[in-house]
N, C-alpha and C positions, 0 to 999 in steps of 0.2 A: 328448557328446565322446568320439571314438574313443580307444580304449585306446593309450598310447604303448608301443611295443615296442622293447626294446634288444636288438640282435643281437650275440651273442657268438661268438668264434672261440676254439677251445681246442686249444692245442699240447700233447699229451700225454695219454694215456689208461692211465697206470700206476695205482698205488695212490691217489696225490692226484688225478689227472685223473678217475679214476673216482668219487672221493669228490665232486668238483665235479659231476658229472653226476648223481650220486645226489640232491644237494640240488636242483639246479635242474630235473631232469626229475621228481623224486619229491615236491618241496616246492613247485613252481612256483606252483601256484594259491594256496597259502597265503601265499607271499611277495607275489604281486601285490595280495593283499587290504591288505598292510601298506605296500606302496610306490605310488608314482604312476606305476608303468610295470609292463610284464611282461617278465622276463628270458627270452630264448630263444636256446639254444644252436644256431647256425646251421651250424657245421662243427667236426669233431673230427680232428685230424691225429693218426695213429699208424701206426707201420710194418706192423702186423698187424690190420687192422680187424675181420676176421671172428672174431677170437679174443676180443672184447671183450664185457663183460656186455650193454651197450645196444645192440650192433649189430643184434640180431635184430629189435628193436623200431623202430629208427631207423637202417636200413642206408644211406640216402641222406645221413646227416648225416656219415658217416665218410669220411675220404680218406687216402690214403698220400702226399700232396703237401703239404708245408707252405705252398706259394705259394698254395694254394686258400683259405687262411685270410688269409695277408698281403695279397694283392691283392684280396679279395672286396669289391665295391663297397658291400655292406649291412652289413658287420660294422663296428661302431665301437669295440668294446673286444676285445682279444686277451689271453687267460689263458695264461700259460706254465707248465706244470707238467712239463716234460720230465725234469727231473732230470740228473744226469750220470753216464753208465757209466763214462767215462774222464775224467781231468782235462783232456785236450786237446779234448774235446767243448766246453768252455766258450766257445771262440771262435765256433763254429757256432750255439750257442744265442744268444749275444750278437747275433750277425748277424741272426738272426730278429727279435730285439726291436727293434733298430735299424731294420731294414727296415719293421717295422710301425708304429713311430713316424714314420718319414719318409713313410709312406703315410697319415698323419693319423689314425691309430687310437691310442687310449690302451692302455696295457699294464699288466697285472698279471703280476708275477712271484714265484715262491717261490724263486728260485735266489739263494742267498747267495754261492756260489762264483763266479758270473758277475757278479754286482754288485761283488763285491771285486776282481775282475780288470779289469772293463771298465765300472765305475760312471761314470767321468768322461765316457766317450764316450756312454754311455746317457743320463745325465742332460742332457747336452749336446743330444742328438738330441731330447729330450722338450721342452726350452726352445725349440729353434730351430724346432719344428713345432708349438709351442703345444699340446701334447698332454699327457696326465696319465701319470704312472708311479707305480704303486703297488707295494709290496712287504712288506706285512704279514706275510706267510707265511714270509718269508725269515729271520726272526729269531725264535726262542721260539714257534714254531708257533702254538698256540691263546692265547697272552697278547697282549693289543692293545698292545704296547709301541710300535710304530711311530706308531700313531694318538695314542697317549697322548703321546709325545714332539713328534710333528709338529703336533698340533692342541690337545690339551689343556694342553700346556706351552709353547705358541707365544709367550706373553707373558712366560715366566719365563727365567730363565738357569740352565742345568744345569751345576753345578760338578763333579759326580762321577756316575759310573755303575758299579755292580759287579754283573756278572751270572754266575749259573750257567746257562750256555747250551748245554750239552751233556748231554743226558739219559744218554747211555750212560757218560760219565765219572761223572755223579753217581750212577748206579746202582751202578757198581763201587766207588766209594769208600764209599757208604753200606753196601755188602755187607762191605766189610772193616771198617769201624768197628762196625756194629751186629750183625753176624753172626760176626765173628772169622774171615772167609775170607782166604786168601791172594790177592794180586794175580791170579794165574793162575787160581784157582778162581772169583773174582768175574767175571773176564772171560768164562770158559767159560759161566757161567750167564747173562750178559748176552747171549752169542751164541746160546745155546739158546732164550731167550725172544723173540729177533728184536731186541733193543735195540742189539746191536753187529754190525757186518758181519763176514763171514769174514775180510776184511784190515781190521782196526780201526784202522789206522794214524792216518788223518785226525782220529778222535775222540780217541784216547789220547795223541796227540803235541800235541794242541791246535789243530790247523789249522782244525777246524770252527769252534772258538770264536773264533779269530782272524779268520776271514771274517766272522763276524757282527759282531764288533767294529768291522771295518772300514766295514761297512754303517752302523752307527750312527754313526760319525764323519762319513760323508757326510751323513747326516740331520741330526745335531745342529749341525755347524759347517762343512758344505760342504767338508770336509778329504778329499782322496783321497790315499792313501799306498800305497806298494808292500807286498807281504806281508812283505818283509825289515825294514820300518820298525817293525814291531810285535814287540817282543821276546816271544818265544813259548816256554814250556816246557809239556811234557805232564805226564801222571801215571804213565808207565810205570816210573818209578824208585821209587814209593812202594809200601810194603809194610805189613803189620799191625803190625810193629815201630813204624813211625812213629806210627801212630794210638794205640798202647799209650802211648808217651811223651806224645803230645799230650794224651790223656784224663787219664791217671793222674798225670802230673807238672805238666802245663802248664794244665789246665782249658780246652782248646781242641779245635777240630774242624779237619779239613782238607777245603778245597774248591778246585776247580779255578775260579777267577775270571777273567773278562774284564773289565778294568778301564779306564775312561776318566776322567782327572782333569784339571782345568782350573786353572791357577795364573796370575793375571794376563792377559796376552795370549798364553799359550801352552798347548798341550794335549799330553798323552801318552796312550799306550795300551800295555797289556801283558796278556799271558795267562800264568798260572802258579799252581801250588798255593799256596794262602795259609793261614796257621793263623789261626782267628777264634775269639773267646770262644765257650764252649759255649751261653751264654744268647742269643747273636745270632740274629736272624731267620733269617739265611741258614744258620746252623749246624743249623737245624731243618728244613731242606728236604731230604727223603730221596727215595730211589728215583729213578726217571727224570724226576721234575718239574724244571721250570726255575724260575728266579726273577731278577727284575731289581729292584736296589734303586737309587733315584735320589735324589741329593741335589741341591737346587735353592735359589735365593735366597729365593724367596716361599713355595713350597709346602714348603720344608724336605725332609723325608726321608719316602719312600714305598717300598712294595715290592709288586710284582706277582708272583703265584706261580700256576703251572699247567703244563698238559701243554705240552712244547715240540716234540713230533712226532706222527706218527700221522695216518692218512688223515682222521678226522673233523675234529681241530682245525686241521689245515693246509688241508683244503678249505674249512672254515668261514672262515678268514681270507681266503681267495681269493675267495670268494663276497661276504665283507663288503667287500672293496676294490672289487669290480665294482659293488655297490649304492651305495657312495660316490661313484664316478664317475658312474654314472648319475643320482644325485640331484644333481649340479652341484657337490659339494664340491671344494675345490681346495687342496693344499698341495705344497710341495716343500722340497728341503734349504735350511737356513739359511746364506746366505753370510756367516758372521761373520768379522771381520778378525782372525783369529787364526792363529798360527803352530804347525805341529806339531813338537815337540821330543822325539825318541826318549829323550834323556838328561835330561829334565826332573827327575827323581827321583835322579839319580845322587848328588847330595850330601845328599839328604834322610837324616835319621837313623831307623833302624828297627831293632827287634829281630830276630834271626835264630836258627834252629834249624839246627845242622848234625849230620848224622848219618853216622858212620864204621863201616865194616866191615872189619876188619883181621885179619891173622894175629898172634895174641898173642905179644908179646915185651916186654922192658923197656924203658922210654924212650920208647914211642910218644906217650903223651899230652903229655909235656913237650916233645918236638918240635913237635907240633902247637901247643901253646900258645905256644911260642917265635915261631913265624911269625906268629900272631896278635898278639902283643905288638909286634913288629917293625913292623906295619902300623897301630900305634895301634888296635887293635881290642881292646876289653875284653870279658873272659869274665864270664857271670853264673853259670853253674853247669856242672859236669861231671857227667852223670847216667848211671846204668847200671842197668837192670833185670835181673832174674835170667831168662835166656833158655833155654827148654826145649831138650833135645836134638832135638826134632823141628824146631824153628825152625832150628836150625843145620844140620841135614841138608838141609832146604828150601833154604836159601841156597847150601849147597854144590851141589846139584843144579841150581839156577837158574843159577848163576854158572858151572857147568862146571869147577870146580876140583877137583883131586885133593889132598885134605888131610884131617887128623883133624877131625871137626866139633869137637871140644872145643878146638881151636885157634883157631877163629873168634870174634872179640871184636866185638860190636857195643856201641857207645856214642854218646852224643850230648853236644854242647856247645851251651849257649844264650848268646847275646850280649847285652851291654848295646846300647842304641841306637848304631848304627854307620853309617858311610856305606857305600853299596852298592859303590862303587868301591873302598873299602879292603878289604871283605870278599871281593870278586872277586879281588882281587889277592893276598890272603892264601891263599885257596883254590887259586889257581893254583900258588902256591909249594909248598903242602903236597901237592899231587898230583905235582908235579915230583920232590919229594924223597922220596915214599913209595911209589916203585915196588916196593920190596923187601918191603914189609908191607901195602899197601893192596890189598884184594880187589876193590873197586868204587870208583867215583868217590863223593866225598861227596855227599850229598844236602843240599841248600840250600833251605830254606823260609822266606820272610818271615812274620813274626808281627805281625798288625794288631789289637791290643787296641783301637784308638780308631776302628774303621770305623764311619761312621755306622750309626745303627740306628733302627728304627721303636719308639718307646716310648710308653707311656701318661703322661697327665698325673699 
């Protein structure tokens, strides 16, 4: 019997695209021994073909025209690894994916931002044209979370998902917690090592994590939301002081979590820093690693940990998707009859950590406690560590305020279980009344001691 050949078109030859080429060109013969077919890259689109690593060996496979791939009659699978130089490029990349699907080709994409913004149109095109859409590499790079949710848990009901989905943020937070770095120093180190971009806004403001949560909403429940629907907070307001209080006073660690929770027929999603118990499995995930904790009806709780980015893990996920399609596997978003409700947790009761940085004067704490009391928010503790002169100078310089460092007063208040709506209202009033003494907006972090965990028997 003649060997079956699956011809692939590759959009993009950057770090990830070249990683895909390395696997298929370099390990193709070994892969063919394990598969019932041979994978063959037919065409590679890039704007600068001659500068690419594999161009000298395969010059005829490179093109500077994307249509040479999208309209190629022999290509059955298109792998998109273009990335986005600018946010506005998402529309163009989405058009390539949709055109390929409309041309009857299956598509593998690594682009979470494109799926977040245009997922409904892309999934619709795949259904209408009876083609496959795979996106394992779009969330948590080398962790097989998409296949786990789409295939491994297809017969289960996922009730909660909590993810450390941005390696840059996790590296920064780990540096602050474990090495005592300031936020500024931890960010600089992340940039130096290539974990953070020169402009790290998408990472530290939580936008990257939000896009990945939107992709997981699409997969789990067939829910397509707008970016503003997912309440999103980043890590840029966190500092060493918060980790000092978290570890020394509260026995917790702080992680940026993308969360999806289901209650009855409704689903909500958020991105924010969360305080979790030191012993929790997610608390121990350090450096640039990603982790996804899944809570479900039948399998209960599981956690997947691994590299979330990088040429090798991401390229491997793309090739694995190609192999899955070539082998005839099929899965798509679950169209569960659920409603998205951004405010689902609004009236839930949670503990909170409030950090204040003020100009020291008499009566500040009592004023703040008064606003909390007026909104039926009960205080658990008022805590104050001894802060060094260096810490206070750092805050003065970061805030750009001209004042005596000894006049800077950091302190925290922890709250008994309270409604989010009541806490937000109280904090809003405190900010409005504290213009004469407040140096920075209060930092508000939810404390989740009862987050599902993976435990032994």
